[in-house]
N, C-alpha and C positions, 0 to 999 in steps of 0.2 A: 606462560610456558609453551616451550616449542621444541620440536624433537630435532636433536641433532645427531644423535647416533642410532642407525637403523641396521639391524641384524637378522639376517635370514641364514643360518649355518648349521653346519654337522649333520650331515645325512639326511637332509630334507629332501624332497622329490621334486623340487622345483627344478625343471629341465628347460623351460621355455621364457623368455623374457620379452613382452610384447612392446612395440613402440609406445611412448608414452606412459608407461607403466608406473613410473615413480613421479609423474608429473606434480601430485600434491604433495611431494617431499620437498619443497622449495627451500626450506631451512636446512635440511640434512647436510653435515659436514664430513660425515663418515659413513660409508654403505659398505658392509661385510657381506658377501655371497659367498663365501668360502664353504667348501665341502658340499656342494649341491651336484646336480647333475645337469648343469647347463652346458649345452653344445654349440649354440650359434649366439652372436651379439649382432644384432640387425642394425640399420641406422635408426636414429631417433630413440632409442632404447632409454637412454638417460636424460631426455628431455625434461625440464622442470627442475633439475638438480643443480640450480644455478650457484649454491654455496658449496658445493661438494669439493672437499680438498684430498680426501682418501677414499680409494676404491679398491677392496680386495676381491679377486675373483680368483683365487689360488685354489686347487686341487677340484677342478670339476672337471669335464671333458670336453672342453671348448676347443674346436677345431678350425672355426671360422670366425673372423671378426670383421665385419662391414668397414671400410676406411673412413666413413663419416660416422661410425658409431660413439666416437666421443667428441663430436664438433661441438656440442650444446655445454660441455663441462668446462667451460672458461678457466676456472680457478684450480683445476686439479693439480695436485701436486705429487701426488704417489699412487703409483698404478702398480697393482701385484696379480700377475697372471701366471705365477710359478704352477707346475705341475699340472699342466693342461695336455691338448694334443695339436697345439699350434705348428705349422708347417712354415709358415711365413707371417711375418709381421713388418707392418709399414707406419714408421715413426713421422707423422706429419707436421706441419705449422700449428695445426689446432691445438697441440699440447705444448704451447709456449712457456707455460708456468711449471712444467713437470720437473721435479728434482729427482725423484727416483722411480726406475723402471726395473721390475722383475720378471723376467722371462725365462728364468730357469727352468730345468725339467719339463722341457716339450721336445718337439720333434723338429725344430726350427732348422731349415736348410736355407732360408732367405730371411734377411733382415734389412729394411731399406731406410735410409734418413733422409727425409725430404725437407730442404730447408734448414735453419739453424735454430738450436735451443740452447741458449747461453746459460741456463739455469740448471740443465740435467748436472746432477752430481753422482749419481749412482746408477749403473747400467749392469744388471746381473743376465749373464747369458749361459751360465755354466749348465753341465749336463744336458746338453742337446745332441742330439744325434740325426 
């Protein structure tokens, strides 16, 4: 038996994610951290999540994401960052398998795409100001 879905959600007091915090969850494919109080995503936060396909960070208070925060999640297909406090986001080559990216309901005034992603099918940017 191996853990595939890991949820810490709905008004938990989770506010900080430490580098390598999920290192032992190498079989998890779906990580749901929705509705917490996460503010910052630092480099190497998701180290060890080598099978992760879906990451839900909706409805937190994230205002900063390190440019290399997702570099270790090579198989990531779905990234949900809706309803946070992000002012900018850089979409880089490390997210080459990403199919869906939700950045709606943030405070985006800067969105950068570096390189090409031929797999991206859905990009949500509505309700930003």
